[in-house]
Structures are given as structure tokens and as C-alpha cells.
N, C-alpha and C positions, 0 to 999 in steps of 0.2 A: 504494500500500500504506500502511495506517495505521501510525503509530508506536505501538509498545506501550509504555505508561507506567504507572507507579504514581503516584497522586495524593494530595496532602495538601490537603484542604479546610481552610483556615486562617482562624480568627477572630483578631482582634488584641486587642481590649479584653477583659481577663480571662484571656488566654492569654499574650501577649507583653508587654502593657502593663498590668501589675497595680499597681505602685507608680510614681508619677511619677519619671522619671530625668532630667528636664530637657526642653528643647524645641529643635527646629531649624526650618528653613523648612517642614518637612512635618508638624509637630505634635509630640506627645509622643514622647520617645525610649523605646525598648523596653528592658526589663531584660536585662542581659548574661547572667545565668544562664539565662533562658528562651530567649534567642537561641542560647546554646550548646547547649541541649537540641534546638532545631530543627535546628541544624547537624549534630548527631550523627545525628538521624533521616535527614536528607537524605544525609549521607555514607554511612550504612550501607545505605540503600535505593535511592538514586538517584532518589527521588520528585521529581516536579515539583509546584509549588504553584499551586492555584486559590484565590484569595482569596474567602472567603464573608463576611468581616467587613463591618460597616456602613461601614468606611473606603473600600470600593469605590465608594460613592455620592458621595464628596467630590471625585472627579476622574477616576474610571475607571481603566482598565487602564494607560493611558499614564503617568499621574501615579504610580501604585503602582510601576510598573517603574522610573521615574526615582528614586523614593525608595529602592527596593531597591538600586540601583547606587550612589547617593550615600552611603548608609549602609554599604555593603559587607556586606549581609545574605546569609545562606546560601540556597542554592537558586535556582531559576529560577521566577519567576512567569510562568505561561503564559496565565492567563486570570482572569476574575472571574465569579462566579455572577451571573445576572440579578437585577434588582430586580423582583419580581413584585407589589409592593404595588399596590393598586387604590384609586383616588381615589373617595371616597364622593360620591354625588350624590343629591339629593332626588328621590324618586319623584314622577312627575306625579300620582299618586293620593293623595299625602300632603297632607292638608288642615290640617296643624298650622301654627301661627304661623310666619311667615317671618322673624321678628326674629332668629333664630339661624342664618340661612342661611349667613353667613360661616363660622361654626363648622362647619357640616355640610360645606361645600365645601372647607374646609381640613384635613379629616381624612382618614385613609386606613384601609383594611382592611389589616392587616399579615398577610402570607403567611408562614407559618413557614419558617425558614431551611432546614429539611430538605426542604421542597417545592422551594425554589430550587435546592438541590443536586441533587435528583432530576431536576428539569427540565434542568439542565446535563448530567447524565449521559445522559439520554434524547435530548437534542437535538444534542449535539456530534457531529461526524462526522470530525474530524481524527485522533482517537486511538482506539486499542483499549485500554481500561482493564483492566490486569492485576489491580489491587487499589487500594483507596483507604482512607484514614482521615480522620475528621473530628475536628479538634482545636478544641474549642469549650468554653466554660464554661457554655453553656446546657444544656438537658435532654439534648442528644446525648451529652455526656461524650465518650468515645473509642469510636467505632463502627468496626468493621473489616468489610471485605468481601473 
């Protein structure tokens, strides 16, 4: 039987990490006021956290969970959204000058974060999602389901 959960899809930069509050081994410290807001949401809803922030790319779920415990942050991080960015490759039919091949090969198509969240929602099988919220400073704002 699937666990019924409420989910917070959480961005960090611009949501918890607005003004530099110092650093530790995991990077910039989060603003206490914003952490208090997150704690209030978690305490009142019992929601679990799925990290959708670019921070998920710097060490994955294991490192994020370690940081959460080390810093004594509110809530339980249960997962991270997938990184669906796609590496650009030169088409075999492209006859343009190869002098910028390194630039072409080292760039990516950025998949919108909302698509990564949608992919996570559609592909996970461990939980039955009762509701979710996206806390992000990007175009999502605060979306509820």
C-alpha cells in the first residue's frame, strides 16, 4: 500500500537562500526567517519535501539529506526531482564550421523545472500524492494542487 503524502517541491536559491547568512561545509546558510516559514508549513501540514532546486545537482539526495540533518532543518527530504537537461550535440547534417564544436558540446537544453516536477509526479510509485505545493521564485510562484 502506498503512503499518502503531501509534498513540498522546494527550491532553495531565492526561497530559503535570499541574503547570504554565512557558509558551512554545505554552502551558503539559509535565512532563519525563511526556515521558520518552512517549519511552520511542515508542522501545520505534515508535508514531506522533494527538492527541485539546482542544489540537487551538486551531490544528490544523499548529500541534501546529510545537510538537512547537520543543519537541523525542518521537515523530511524524501527525494529530489530528476535533472532532465539534455546535452546538445551537433547534427550530422550540420555543415557549419566546427571551430565552435566545444561550445556546442558543452551546452545543454534546459528543461523547465515544472517539467521535472511533472515527471517526478508521473513516475514515482512509492507515494499516493494527496496534494502538493511548489515553493519557487521562478515563474511557478506558489502553485497548489
